[in-house]
RODO-2510 file (C-alpha; in nm, 4 decimals, decimal comma):
residues 409
     n   res          X          Y          Z
     1     x    11,9414     6,3395     4,6767
     2     x    11,8428     6,1763     4,9919
     3     x    11,6768     5,8125     4,9706
     4     x    11,3364     5,8333     5,1090
     5     x    11,0966     5,5350     5,2383
     6     x    10,6676     5,6447     5,3080
     7     x    10,5897     5,5639     5,6128
     8     x    10,1889     5,5190     5,5974
     9     x     9,9697     5,4755     5,9106
    10     x     9,5931     5,4292     5,9396
    11     x     9,3938     5,7605     5,9648
    12     x     9,3386     5,7296     6,3536
    13     x     9,7229     5,8006     6,4258
    14     x     9,6865     6,1089     6,2834
    15     x     9,4165     6,2053     6,5005
    16     x     9,7149     6,0458     6,7753
    17     x     9,9238     6,2895     6,7147
    18     x    10,1101     6,5026     7,0389
    19     x     9,8033     6,3771     7,2208
    20     x     9,9672     6,4367     7,5865
    21     x     9,7389     6,6853     7,7276
    22     x     9,4616     6,7399     7,4356
    23     x     9,2165     6,4485     7,6440
    24     x     9,1559     6,7896     7,8757
    25     x     8,7421     6,8742     7,8707
    26     x     8,8217     7,1797     7,7682
    27     x     8,9827     7,1284     7,4661
    28     x     8,9360     7,0915     7,0746
    29     x     8,5645     7,2226     7,1150
    30     x     8,5489     7,2585     6,7651
    31     x     8,6147     7,0033     6,4513
    32     x     8,9263     7,2426     6,2872
    33     x     8,9877     7,5621     6,1641
    34     x     8,7300     7,5701     5,8772
    35     x     8,4765     7,5619     6,1901
    36     x     8,5869     7,9139     6,2925
    37     x     8,2529     8,0098     6,0248
    38     x     8,5521     8,1890     5,7717
    39     x     8,5795     8,0983     5,4025
    40     x     8,9125     8,0152     5,4106
    41     x     8,9995     7,6559     5,2534
    42     x     9,1470     7,4182     5,5132
    43     x     9,4256     7,1739     5,4078
    44     x     9,3552     6,8044     5,5074
    45     x     9,5463     6,5838     5,7508
    46     x     9,8443     6,3718     5,5682
    47     x     9,8682     6,0026     5,7564
    48     x    10,2162     5,9666     5,5633
    49     x    10,5311     6,1220     5,5983
    50     x    10,8892     6,0537     5,3810
    51     x    11,1617     5,9222     5,6179
    52     x    11,5092     5,8526     5,5106
    53     x    11,5825     5,4947     5,4470
    54     x    11,9686     5,5315     5,5306
    55     x    11,8668     5,7148     5,8700
    56     x    12,1833     5,6609     6,1295
    57     x    12,0095     5,4802     6,4372
    58     x    12,1833     5,5618     6,7935
    59     x    12,2620     5,1751     6,8565
    60     x    12,5287     5,2048     6,5744
    61     x    12,6748     4,8327     6,5101
    62     x    12,7049     4,7728     6,9409
    63     x    13,0942     4,7382     6,9031
    64     x    13,1616     5,1287     7,0372
    65     x    13,3931     5,1570     7,3378
    66     x    13,4690     5,4393     7,5761
    67     x    13,5417     5,5320     7,9091
    68     x    13,2726     5,4769     8,1729
    69     x    13,2897     5,8662     8,2479
    70     x    13,1529     5,9855     7,8921
    71     x    12,8859     6,2293     7,9570
    72     x    12,6283     6,4324     7,7353
    73     x    12,3872     6,6560     7,8858
    74     x    12,0880     6,8165     7,7801
    75     x    12,0009     7,1779     7,8885
    76     x    11,7129     7,3497     7,8667
    77     x    11,3480     7,4245     7,9890
    78     x    11,2118     7,1429     8,2117
    79     x    11,0574     7,3738     8,4454
    80     x    10,8636     7,7196     8,3653
    81     x    10,5704     7,8534     8,1055
    82     x    10,6700     7,7028     7,8416
    83     x    10,8920     7,3968     8,0072
    84     x    10,6456     7,0908     7,7732
    85     x    10,9036     7,1888     7,4527
    86     x    11,1907     7,1214     7,6750
    87     x    11,0423     6,7984     7,7339
    88     x    10,9049     6,7256     7,4043
    89     x    11,3475     6,7756     7,3193
    90     x    11,5122     6,5700     7,6217
    91     x    11,2388     6,2697     7,6192
    92     x    11,4098     6,2297     7,2299
    93     x    11,7657     6,2744     7,4012
    94     x    11,6671     6,0150     7,6279
    95     x    11,5699     5,7279     7,3959
    96     x    11,8413     5,7617     7,1648
    97     x    12,0771     5,7151     7,4428
    98     x    11,8951     5,4356     7,5934
    99     x    11,8829     5,2249     7,2440
   100     x    12,2779     5,3493     7,2369
   101     x    12,3546     5,1855     7,5412
   102     x    12,1656     4,8759     7,5548
   103     x    12,3261     4,7922     7,2372
   104     x    12,6689     4,8987     7,3117
   105     x    12,7728     4,6991     7,6450
   106     x    13,0658     4,8798     7,5775
   107     x    13,0512     5,2026     7,6011
   108     x    12,7830     5,3214     7,8911
   109     x    12,6850     5,7003     7,7767
   110     x    12,6034     5,9179     8,0394
   111     x    12,3476     6,1252     8,0657
   112     x    12,3061     6,4516     8,2441
   113     x    12,0248     6,7562     8,2663
   114     x    12,0004     7,0912     8,3152
   115     x    11,7381     7,3058     8,3828
   116     x    11,7274     7,7094     8,2580
   117     x    11,3528     7,7540     8,2659
   118     x    11,4059     7,8751     7,8823
   119     x    11,5092     8,1740     8,0906
   120     x    11,8009     8,3567     7,9004
   121     x    11,8482     8,5463     8,2901
   122     x    11,9318     8,2121     8,4302
   123     x    12,0113     7,9531     8,2226
   124     x    12,4189     8,1231     8,2689
   125     x    12,4206     7,9070     8,5616
   126     x    12,3352     7,5766     8,4047
   127     x    12,5668     7,6581     8,1511
   128     x    12,8197     7,7068     8,3847
   129     x    12,7914     7,4540     8,5448
   130     x    12,7872     7,2176     8,2645
   131     x    13,0820     7,3555     8,1023
   132     x    13,2803     7,2766     8,4043
   133     x    13,2277     6,9125     8,4228
   134     x    13,5387     6,7735     8,2045
   135     x    13,3534     6,4784     8,1705
   136     x    13,0505     6,6485     7,9312
   137     x    13,2084     6,6510     7,6165
   138     x    12,8678     6,6858     7,3445
   139     x    12,5318     6,9275     7,4685
   140     x    12,1552     6,8785     7,3255
   141     x    12,0438     7,2996     7,3743
   142     x    11,9086     7,5231     7,4340
   143     x    11,5429     7,4983     7,3263
   144     x    11,4880     7,8668     7,3054
   145     x    11,6936     8,1336     7,1163
   146     x    11,6943     8,3977     7,3735
   147     x    11,9077     8,1753     7,5931
   148     x    12,0748     8,0798     7,3306
   149     x    12,1988     8,3986     7,2879
   150     x    12,3036     8,4706     7,6276
   151     x    12,5334     8,1478     7,7000
   152     x    12,6946     8,0566     7,3218
   153     x    13,0255     8,2377     7,4546
   154     x    13,0189     8,0074     7,6918
   155     x    12,9940     7,7511     7,5074
   156     x    13,2764     7,8574     7,2395
   157     x    13,5570     7,9689     7,5033
   158     x    13,5382     7,6135     7,6583
   159     x    13,5160     7,4384     7,3293
   160     x    13,2285     7,2692     7,3805
   161     x    12,9686     7,1636     7,0772
   162     x    12,6061     7,2015     7,1408
   163     x    12,3112     7,0985     6,8949
   164     x    11,9996     7,3140     6,9206
   165     x    11,6885     7,1240     6,8311
   166     x    11,5023     7,4745     6,7891
   167     x    11,6826     7,7595     6,8566
   168     x    11,5211     7,9521     6,5007
   169     x    11,6248     8,3030     6,5799
   170     x    11,8660     8,3647     6,2572
   171     x    12,1058     8,6035     6,4391
   172     x    12,2499     8,2940     6,6609
   173     x    12,4806     8,1957     6,3443
   174     x    12,6402     8,5217     6,2714
   175     x    12,8194     8,5435     6,5759
   176     x    13,1691     8,3255     6,5149
   177     x    13,1124     8,0829     6,7417
   178     x    13,2398     7,7347     6,5810
   179     x    13,0645     7,5772     6,8921
   180     x    12,7206     7,6184     6,7317
   181     x    12,4948     7,3637     6,4989
   182     x    12,1338     7,4342     6,4488
   183     x    11,9242     7,0988     6,3813
   184     x    11,6941     7,3262     6,1771
   185     x    11,5676     7,5943     5,9689
   186     x    11,6167     7,9451     6,0936
   187     x    11,3542     8,2060     6,1079
   188     x    11,4545     8,3183     5,7786
   189     x    11,3298     7,9964     5,6178
   190     x    11,0399     7,9817     5,8826
   191     x    10,8650     8,3438     5,7960
   192     x    10,7945     8,2915     5,4447
   193     x    10,6777     7,9064     5,5590
   194     x    10,4496     8,1089     5,7114
   195     x    10,3130     8,3691     5,4944
   196     x    10,3050     8,0369     5,2409
   197     x    10,0681     7,8593     5,4786
   198     x     9,8109     8,1841     5,5120
   199     x     9,8218     8,1919     5,1281
   200     x     9,8147     7,8377     5,1129
   201     x     9,4741     7,8384     5,3301
   202     x     9,3327     8,1260     5,0881
   203     x     9,4088     8,4197     5,3178
   204     x     9,4315     8,8380     5,2180
   205     x     9,4773     9,0115     5,5145
   206     x     9,7414     8,8595     5,7841
   207     x     9,8233     9,0837     6,0738
   208     x    10,1135     9,0063     6,2657
   209     x    10,1543     8,9833     6,6526
   210     x    10,4766     8,9623     6,7809
   211     x    10,6350     8,9112     7,1879
   212     x    10,9461     9,0713     7,3075
   213     x    11,1377     8,7421     7,2882
   214     x    11,4659     8,7511     7,0428
   215     x    11,2714     8,4263     6,9073
   216     x    10,9713     8,6183     6,8087
   217     x    11,0890     8,9296     6,6867
   218     x    11,3393     8,7407     6,4854
   219     x    11,0555     8,5506     6,3086
   220     x    10,7922     8,8625     6,3050
   221     x    10,9930     9,0952     6,0939
   222     x    11,0765     8,7553     5,8693
   223     x    10,6987     8,6886     5,8519
   224     x    10,6226     9,0424     5,8029
   225     x    10,8649     9,0837     5,5030
   226     x    10,7542     8,7623     5,3189
   227     x    10,4205     8,8308     5,3772
   228     x    10,3939     9,1709     5,1068
   229     x    10,0898     9,3964     5,0688
   230     x     9,8797     9,1145     5,2670
   231     x     9,9830     9,2690     5,6076
   232     x     9,6674     9,3790     5,7610
   233     x     9,8512     9,5292     6,0621
   234     x    10,0675     9,4511     6,3743
   235     x    10,1019     9,4710     6,7475
   236     x    10,3419     9,3943     7,0221
   237     x    10,2607     9,1806     7,3234
   238     x    10,5081     9,0735     7,6056
   239     x    10,6261     8,8096     7,8086
   240     x    10,3776     8,6956     8,0508
   241     x    10,0617     8,8992     7,9285
   242     x     9,7787     8,8142     8,0412
   243     x     9,5417     9,0108     7,8735
   244     x     9,4912     9,0348     7,4905
   245     x     9,1705     9,2455     7,5063
   246     x     9,3314     9,5798     7,3211
   247     x     9,5236     9,3589     7,0433
   248     x     9,2864     9,1500     6,9958
   249     x     9,0306     9,4450     6,8407
   250     x     9,2919     9,5637     6,6517
   251     x     9,2946     9,2236     6,4299
   252     x     8,9217     9,2145     6,4163
   253     x     8,9445     9,6290     6,3279
   254     x     9,1746     9,4957     6,0331
   255     x     8,8947     9,3107     5,9132
   256     x     9,2236     9,0395     5,8341
   257     x     9,0924     8,6791     5,7908
   258     x     9,4411     8,5175     5,9233
   259     x     9,6482     8,6534     6,2295
   260     x    10,0074     8,5448     6,2428
   261     x    10,1203     8,5235     6,6627
   262     x    10,5123     8,5098     6,6541
   263     x    10,5989     8,3693     7,0008
   264     x    10,4893     8,0704     7,2730
   265     x    10,2362     7,9170     7,4111
   266     x    10,2666     8,0551     7,7360
   267     x    10,0909     8,3844     7,5923
   268     x     9,9598     8,2614     7,2424
   269     x     9,6833     7,9986     7,4081
   270     x     9,5249     8,2864     7,5920
   271     x     9,5828     8,5403     7,3522
   272     x     9,4159     8,2982     7,0963
   273     x     9,0983     8,2364     7,3300
   274     x     9,0310     8,5664     7,4167
   275     x     9,0388     8,6723     6,9916
   276     x     8,7716     8,4125     6,9295
   277     x     8,6021     8,5617     7,2703
   278     x     8,5651     8,8689     7,0804
   279     x     8,4290     8,7401     6,7445
   280     x     8,7145     8,6565     6,5632
   281     x     8,6154     8,3689     6,2776
   282     x     8,9195     8,3681     6,1015
   283     x     9,2636     8,1306     6,1559
   284     x     9,4924     8,1597     6,4143
   285     x     9,8987     8,0624     6,2708
   286     x    10,1224     7,9626     6,5819
   287     x    10,4971     7,8630     6,4755
   288     x    10,7019     7,6133     6,6709
   289     x    10,7044     7,7870     6,9901
   290     x    10,3004     7,7818     7,0109
   291     x    10,2638     7,3963     6,8364
   292     x    10,2154     7,2059     7,1530
   293     x     9,8762     6,9829     7,3030
   294     x     9,9609     7,2659     7,5726
   295     x     9,8765     7,5460     7,3749
   296     x     9,4790     7,3575     7,3016
   297     x     9,4381     7,2409     7,6902
   298     x     9,4748     7,6128     7,7943
   299     x     9,3021     7,8013     7,4361
   300     x     9,0025     7,5511     7,4769
   301     x     8,7852     7,5133     7,2917
   302     x     8,9189     7,8456     7,1292
   303     x     9,1907     7,6497     6,9410
   304     x     8,9943     7,4545     6,7093
   305     x     9,0708     7,7777     6,4896
   306     x     9,4629     7,7023     6,5051
   307     x     9,7257     7,5783     6,2437
   308     x    10,1065     7,5796     6,2990
   309     x    10,4092     7,6180     6,1406
   310     x    10,6988     7,3993     6,2418
   311     x    11,0425     7,3297     6,0886
   312     x    10,9760     6,9507     6,2920
   313     x    10,8816     6,6183     6,1291
   314     x    10,5678     6,4547     6,3390
   315     x    10,7193     6,1538     6,5030
   316     x    10,3617     5,9974     6,5710
   317     x    10,3432     5,9617     6,2045
   318     x    10,6854     5,7599     6,2481
   319     x    10,5296     5,4429     6,4019
   320     x    10,8195     5,2394     6,5205
   321     x    10,9721     5,5917     6,6969
   322     x    10,6442     5,6762     6,8257
   323     x    10,6029     5,3517     7,0130
   324     x    10,9311     5,3707     7,1279
   325     x    10,9020     5,7458     7,2666
   326     x    10,5444     5,7024     7,4194
   327     x    10,7506     5,3595     7,6551
   328     x    11,0556     5,6691     7,7847
   329     x    10,7764     5,9645     7,8143
   330     x    10,4972     5,7754     7,9927
   331     x    10,2654     5,6710     7,7544
   332     x    10,2740     6,0743     7,5707
   333     x    10,3039     6,0870     7,1823
   334     x    10,6079     6,2433     7,0270
   335     x    10,6145     6,6531     7,0472
   336     x    10,7348     6,9429     6,9098
   337     x    11,1453     6,8687     6,8143
   338     x    11,0950     6,5174     6,9751
   339     x    11,2738     6,3525     6,6899
   340     x    11,4596     6,6584     6,6474
   341     x    11,6312     6,6347     6,9464
   342     x    11,6555     6,2243     6,8934
   343     x    11,8363     6,3144     6,5677
   344     x    12,1149     6,5893     6,7560
   345     x    12,1432     6,2723     7,0771
   346     x    12,2462     6,0161     6,7915
   347     x    12,4732     6,2264     6,6156
   348     x    12,6965     6,2957     6,9372
   349     x    12,7004     5,9074     6,9901
   350     x    12,7598     5,8423     6,6365
   351     x    13,1024     6,0772     6,7204
   352     x    13,1774     5,8997     7,0503
   353     x    13,1920     5,5281     6,9021
   354     x    13,3978     5,6631     6,6302
   355     x    13,6507     5,7507     6,8766
   356     x    13,5770     6,1037     6,8777
   357     x    13,5753     6,1391     7,2653
   358     x    13,6810     6,4260     7,3489
   359     x    13,5206     6,8065     7,3411
   360     x    13,7798     6,8693     7,0940
   361     x    13,7088     6,5575     6,8561
   362     x    13,3711     6,5751     6,9062
   363     x    13,3379     6,9439     6,7900
   364     x    13,5368     6,8951     6,4649
   365     x    13,3031     6,5333     6,4330
   366     x    13,0378     6,7394     6,3709
   367     x    13,1673     7,0073     6,1949
   368     x    13,2340     6,7760     5,9142
   369     x    12,8593     6,5161     5,9502
   370     x    12,6908     6,4478     5,6503
   371     x    12,4195     6,1915     5,7254
   372     x    12,0261     6,1788     5,7611
   373     x    11,8543     6,1362     6,0299
   374     x    11,5341     6,0625     6,0483
   375     x    11,3794     6,3843     6,0062
   376     x    11,6534     6,5232     5,7597
   377     x    11,9776     6,5050     5,6035
   378     x    12,2065     6,6842     5,8462
   379     x    12,5772     6,8410     5,7320
   380     x    12,6355     7,2091     5,8477
   381     x    12,7931     7,5305     5,6715
   382     x    13,0857     7,7031     5,8555
   383     x    12,8482     7,8592     6,0630
   384     x    12,6470     7,6201     6,1608
   385     x    12,3583     7,6216     5,9558
   386     x    12,1683     7,3168     5,7717
   387     x    12,1558     7,2799     5,4335
   388     x    11,8709     7,0760     5,4844
   389     x    11,5332     7,2912     5,6023
   390     x    11,2132     7,1270     5,5577
   391     x    10,9025     7,3324     5,7143
   392     x    10,5985     7,1185     5,8078
   393     x    10,2620     7,2488     5,7965
   394     x    10,0036     7,1399     6,1351
   395     x     9,6357     7,1799     6,2356
   396     x     9,4132     7,1470     6,5056
   397     x     9,1377     6,8720     6,4482
   398     x     8,9414     6,7320     6,6450
   399     x     9,1389     6,8710     7,0033
   400     x     9,4317     6,6842     6,8337
   401     x     9,7322     6,8678     6,6388
   402     x     9,7771     6,6878     6,3088
   403     x    10,0098     6,7329     6,0276
   404     x     9,9321     6,8819     5,7057
   405     x    10,2467     6,8007     5,5611
   406     x    10,5397     6,9689     5,4048
   407     x    10,4419     7,3657     5,3931
   408     x    10,8206     7,4852     5,2199
   409     x    11,1972     7,3056     5,1992
***
């Protein structure tokens, strides 16, 4: 059992969760999901979070030495429709590298980034470019399941270890890859957690809508299975879709009190907005791909009905991390998977500090790693799945995303 310490913050800090774009005048028109006019139970926000006392930090002991060419890379979305999810990770990685280099004058690790736009059809180019750079010995990414599926073989052929802080499709660890490590719970865990969140809210009927991504399809499947007889109906939408009126009407006709959207915020936000415009009075639940301030910005006041599931720790409730993160993000609070990106980078930096400074050695270091990060214990199975798999719940309250605590672990 891991050793934990509880971090307490003033109640106002919870209201600052993921503050980035949520101060838009169109954001958060309602108080919370309870304000949507339904009879569901409102889950209270939490203001404390348990983090490991013995979490490994990127600074190490300050005595590391390494060649000046030693390089880590982030590969993932920096632009594109869902870019913010990638930027959250990149900022976490940048913070870890900065803290490491400040503490270790003898080991100044270089950091490169490659933009995939989150698009599986565009990801192979940046990944190929990165693996061809012999100085890159470890990678944080890729953020999305589709692009991870499209590029996993390239990493494997080049022996380059990569830790994804956010790709959750369960099949990614079923390809025989030895270089792929997942830094969070997969959708076999998040799907049941979404069903559990709906139950905690008192839902009796849940309508599931999925997009056409590998992520959306996989997560919808595990959620539908976990819902059992609470499933009110299903429908499918496509990436880039703008008009959701037909699907919204199906939800309303089903008399569901909760709709679960399995996809990303670029489509989840207008879908929720159109649901509310059609008179939906229930709760909208989105997964980690929807949980971002951009959802609130784009959905406007309709976002007041939203809850989220995420295998990600609320970094804003870790005061020291939040302060340091804001220093490198232009004042923005930690976002979805910021902590997980930080932890993934810390693991690779720790291996470098211990002298594992080639691709082969760093991969072996990650395979046998067993220590706490800020978010969880990191210990992988032979397929690259973690043993510790917490899932957190979140909601929109007063135009901000706040945590409602652990909903599955």
